[in-house]
C-alpha positions as CSV (number, residue, x, y, z in Angstrom):
1,M,107.3,130.6,104.9
2,K,108.8,128.0,102.5
3,D,107.5,124.8,104.1
4,K,104.0,124.7,102.6
5,I,102.1,123.2,99.7
6,E,101.6,125.3,96.7
7,F,99.1,123.8,94.3
8,G,98.9,124.1,90.6
9,G,101.7,121.9,89.2
10,L,103.8,118.8,89.6
11,D,106.3,120.6,91.9
12,E,104.1,120.8,95.0
13,R,106.1,120.5,98.2
14,Y,105.3,119.9,101.8
15,Y,108.0,120.7,104.3
16,G,110.5,120.6,101.5
17,V,109.5,117.2,100.1
18,P,108.5,117.0,96.5
19,L,105.2,115.1,96.5
20,F,105.2,114.1,92.9
21,G,108.9,113.2,93.2
22,G,108.2,110.9,96.2
23,L,105.4,109.2,94.4
24,L,107.6,108.6,91.3
25,A,110.3,107.3,93.7
26,G,107.9,104.7,95.0
27,L,107.0,103.5,91.5
28,V,110.7,103.4,90.6
29,S,111.6,101.4,93.7
30,F,108.9,98.6,92.7
31,I,110.1,98.5,89.2
32,V,113.8,98.3,90.2
33,G,113.0,95.5,92.6
34,Y,111.3,93.5,90.0
35,L,114.1,94.1,87.5
36,S,116.6,93.0,90.1
37,F,114.9,89.6,90.3
38,L,114.5,89.5,86.5
39,G,118.2,90.0,86.2
40,I,119.0,87.3,88.8
41,A,116.6,84.9,87.0
42,A,118.1,85.6,83.6
43,G,121.7,85.1,84.9
44,T,120.9,81.9,86.9
45,G,118.1,80.4,85.0
46,D,115.9,80.1,88.2
47,G,112.3,80.0,87.2
48,I,112.5,81.9,83.8
49,D,112.6,81.0,80.1
50,F,111.5,84.4,78.8
51,E,107.9,83.3,78.3
52,A,105.0,85.3,79.7
53,R,104.3,82.8,82.3
54,S,107.9,82.8,83.6
55,L,107.9,86.6,83.7
56,R,104.9,86.4,86.1
57,Q,106.7,83.8,88.2
58,V,109.6,86.2,88.6
59,G,107.0,88.7,90.0
60,H,106.0,86.1,92.5
61,F,109.6,85.9,93.6
62,F,109.8,89.6,94.1
63,Y,106.6,89.5,96.2
64,N,108.1,86.7,98.2
65,S,111.1,88.9,99.0
66,F,109.0,91.3,100.9
67,L,107.2,88.4,102.8
68,V,104.2,87.9,100.6
69,P,103.6,84.2,100.0
70,T,102.6,82.7,96.7
71,H,99.0,81.5,96.7
72,Q,97.8,78.7,94.4
73,Q,94.4,77.1,94.3
74,T,92.9,74.1,92.5
75,K,89.3,73.1,92.3
76,Q,87.7,69.6,92.0
77,V,84.1,69.2,91.2
78,V,82.3,65.8,91.4
79,R,78.7,64.7,91.6
80,N,77.9,62.1,94.2
81,T,74.8,60.1,94.4
82,A,73.5,58.8,97.8
83,N,70.1,57.7,98.8
84,N,68.9,58.4,95.3
85,E,69.9,62.0,95.7
86,S,72.5,63.7,93.5
87,V,74.8,66.1,95.4
88,L,77.3,68.4,93.7
89,Q,80.6,68.4,95.7
90,E,83.2,71.1,95.1
91,S,86.6,71.0,96.8
92,L,89.0,73.9,96.9
93,F,92.7,73.2,97.7
94,S,94.6,76.4,98.6
95,V,98.4,76.4,99.2
96,R,100.5,79.3,100.4
97,Y,104.3,79.1,100.2
98,N,107.2,81.5,100.4
99,P,110.5,80.0,99.2
100,F,112.5,82.7,101.1
101,Y,110.7,83.0,104.4
102,Q,109.6,80.0,106.5
103,A,110.5,77.9,103.5
104,D,110.5,74.6,105.5
105,S,106.7,74.5,105.7
106,I,103.7,74.9,103.3
107,D,100.2,76.1,104.5
108,V,97.5,74.0,103.0
109,D,93.7,74.8,103.3
110,T,90.8,72.7,102.1
111,Q,87.3,73.7,101.7
112,T,84.4,71.4,100.8
113,Y,81.1,72.6,99.5
114,L,77.9,70.6,99.0
115,D,75.5,72.2,96.6
116,G,77.2,75.5,97.1
117,A,77.0,75.4,101.0
118,L,80.2,75.1,103.0
119,Y,80.4,71.6,104.4
120,D,83.9,71.2,105.8
121,E,87.0,73.3,106.2
122,Q,90.5,72.2,107.2
123,S,93.9,73.9,107.6
124,R,97.2,72.2,108.1
125,T,100.9,72.8,107.7
126,L,102.8,70.5,105.4
127,P,106.6,70.0,105.9
128,V,108.5,70.5,102.6
129,E,110.0,67.0,103.1
130,N,106.4,65.6,102.5
131,A,106.1,67.6,99.2
132,R,108.9,65.9,97.2
133,D,106.6,65.5,94.1
134,W,105.9,69.3,94.1
135,A,107.6,71.7,91.8
136,L,109.1,74.0,94.5
137,P,111.7,76.6,93.5
138,D,115.3,75.5,93.5
139,L,117.3,78.7,94.1
140,T,120.9,79.5,93.4
141,F,121.7,82.0,96.2
142,P,120.9,81.9,100.0
143,D,117.6,83.3,101.0
144,F,119.1,86.4,102.7
145,V,120.2,87.6,99.2
146,Y,116.7,87.7,97.9
147,L,115.3,89.1,101.1
148,A,117.8,91.9,101.0
149,I,116.8,93.2,97.6
150,P,113.6,95.2,98.7
151,V,115.4,96.4,101.8
152,V,118.3,97.8,99.9
153,V,116.2,99.3,97.1
154,L,113.5,101.0,99.4
155,F,116.2,102.4,101.7
156,G,118.4,103.6,98.9
157,V,115.5,105.3,97.0
158,G,114.5,107.1,100.2
159,F,118.1,108.1,100.8
160,V,118.6,109.5,97.3
161,L,115.3,111.4,97.3
162,A,116.2,113.1,100.6
163,Y,119.8,113.8,99.7
164,R,119.1,115.2,96.3
165,Y,115.7,116.6,96.1
166,V,114.4,117.4,99.7
167,S,114.7,121.0,100.7
168,M,116.3,121.6,104.1
169,D,115.3,125.3,104.2
170,D,114.1,126.4,107.6
171,T,115.2,123.1,109.2
172,Q,116.1,123.9,112.7
173,L,114.4,121.3,114.9
174,W,114.4,117.6,115.1
175,W,110.7,117.4,114.6
176,Q,111.1,119.2,111.2
177,V,113.5,116.5,110.0
178,A,111.1,113.8,111.3
179,I,108.2,115.4,109.4
180,R,110.1,115.3,106.2
181,G,111.0,111.7,106.8
182,L,107.4,110.8,107.3
183,V,106.2,112.7,104.3
184,G,108.9,111.4,102.1
185,G,108.4,107.9,103.2
186,G,104.6,108.3,102.9
187,T,104.7,109.3,99.3
188,I,107.2,106.5,98.4
189,T,104.9,104.0,100.1
190,L,101.9,105.3,98.1
191,G,103.7,104.8,94.8
192,F,105.1,101.3,95.9
193,V,101.8,100.0,97.0
194,L,100.0,101.2,94.0
195,L,102.1,99.1,91.7
196,A,102.0,96.2,94.2
197,L,98.1,96.2,94.0
198,V,98.3,96.3,90.2
199,G,100.9,93.4,90.2
200,M,98.4,91.2,92.1
201,Y,96.6,91.0,88.8
202,L,99.4,91.3,86.3
203,F,101.3,88.3,87.9
204,V,98.4,85.9,88.0
205,V,99.0,82.5,86.3
206,D,95.5,81.4,85.3
207,G,94.6,77.8,84.8
208,V,97.8,76.3,86.5
209,A,98.7,75.6,90.0
210,I,102.5,75.9,89.7
211,F,103.6,74.1,92.9
212,T,101.5,70.9,92.4
213,Q,101.6,71.2,88.5
214,Q,97.8,70.8,88.3
215,A,95.8,72.5,85.6
216,G,92.1,73.0,85.1
217,E,89.2,75.3,85.5
218,G,89.4,77.4,88.7
219,A,93.2,76.8,89.1
220,F,95.4,79.8,89.5
221,T,98.7,81.0,91.1
222,R,99.2,84.5,92.3
223,P,100.6,86.7,95.1
224,D,98.5,86.4,98.2
225,R,96.3,89.5,98.2
226,V,95.9,90.2,101.9
227,D,99.6,89.9,102.5
228,T,100.3,92.1,99.6
229,L,98.2,94.9,101.1
230,V,99.8,94.4,104.5
231,F,103.5,94.1,103.6
232,G,103.1,96.3,100.4
233,I,102.4,99.1,102.9
234,A,104.6,98.1,105.9
235,Y,107.9,97.5,104.0
236,P,108.2,100.8,102.2
237,A,106.6,102.7,105.1
238,V,109.5,101.6,107.4
239,L,112.4,101.3,105.0
240,S,111.9,104.3,102.8
241,T,111.2,106.5,105.8
242,A,114.4,105.4,107.4
243,G,116.1,106.2,104.1
244,V,114.7,109.7,103.9
245,L,115.8,110.4,107.5
246,A,119.3,109.1,106.8
247,G,119.5,111.1,103.6
248,Q,118.7,114.3,105.5
249,L,121.1,113.6,108.3
250,S,123.9,112.9,105.8
251,R,123.6,116.6,104.7
252,R,124.5,117.6,108.3
253,P,121.7,120.0,109.0
254,T,122.1,122.5,111.8
255,I,119.7,121.3,114.3
256,Q,118.9,123.3,117.4
257,T,117.2,122.1,120.6
258,T,114.6,124.0,122.4
259,K,117.1,125.3,124.9
260,D,119.3,126.6,122.1
261,I,116.4,128.4,120.6
262,D,115.5,130.0,124.0
263,D,119.1,131.0,124.6
264,T,119.2,132.5,121.1
265,A,116.0,134.4,121.8
266,D,117.4,135.6,125.1
267,R,120.5,136.8,123.4
268,E,118.5,138.6,120.7
269,T,116.4,140.2,123.4
270,D,119.5,141.3,125.2
271,A,121.0,142.7,122.1
272,E,117.8,144.6,121.3
273,A,117.7,146.0,124.8
274,S,121.4,147.1,124.5
275,D,120.6,148.7,121.2
276,E,117.7,150.6,122.8
277,D,119.9,151.6,125.8
278,S,122.5,152.8,123.4
279,E,120.0,154.8,121.4
280,T,118.7,156.3,124.6
281,T,122.1,157.2,125.7
282,D,123.0,158.8,122.4
283,A,119.7,160.8,122.5
284,D,120.4,162.0,126.0
285,K,123.9,163.0,125.0
286,H,122.5,164.8,122.1
287,E,120.1,166.7,124.2
288,D,122.9,167.6,126.6
289,D,125.1,168.9,123.8
290,T,122.1,170.9,122.5
291,A,121.5,172.4,126.0
292,D,125.2,173.3,126.3
293,E,125.2,174.9,122.9
294,H,122.1,177.0,123.9
295,E,123.7,178.1,127.0
296,D,126.8,179.1,125.2
297,D,124.7,181.1,122.7
298,T,122.9,182.8,125.6
299,E,126.1,183.8,127.3
300,T,127.4,185.2,124.0
301,T,124.3,187.2,123.5
302,D,124.6,188.6,127.1
303,N,128.2,189.6,126.6
304,E,127.3,191.4,123.4
305,S,124.5,193.2,125.2
306,D,126.9,194.4,127.9
307,S,129.3,195.6,125.3
């Protein structure tokens, strides 16, 4: 049977899906998505001046396009004296914002520690109108243009993988098409999320909170890590799997239902029975002919004896 894994090289396949090829397609989809935003930024000047920090900011835009917000944090440390006691107060201000999705609000979290122990924690949603002094992205195109990039890239990569490289041998049932879609989408997802997790660290801007333009020890700006894990899996899992299924169906495979297979089996059984009946009839006819010839030989022998 052709639909099985054969270990020992880079051409292992499972149900006709090249596993290494799917993994490579996932890596390519992430790179193409990032380069798409880099091209837009280079053409429009949005958030890029070809410095290392700007290249990382473009990475934030790419993460924003598959619904991962940008997370920035600043830290303020002061020493307060009350009742002749010195207390170290540390305040962390975290901001999460996505300029493409729910762009009219900003999530702000504040955590206050006294001598290392959590003293107070607050969460609030800040309207964009109240953040006029912030350095929020001013984008050239409508939001849906940026949001469409990962959708088109992941679906397109899955489609090309299935259309060009997925074997359709022995594909006769719908569930075989579905398994190829799941395997292909799974391998693409694995490649995509691997680079997404690496990008969480590559696209970190240390020492600067970009939105509030604050710098200092403990400040950083990066893609939100929890949402990267969630959407870095969910986006390619759905979109690339749909692309692999569409790529298979575009090749117009001959799909049979269970009833068709039963009817085919019945016809094959009837044909085999007919062949057996035909062989039996031929054998009987051959035996009859042999018996007739034997009788003729006996009659001839008797006539010769009479003579």
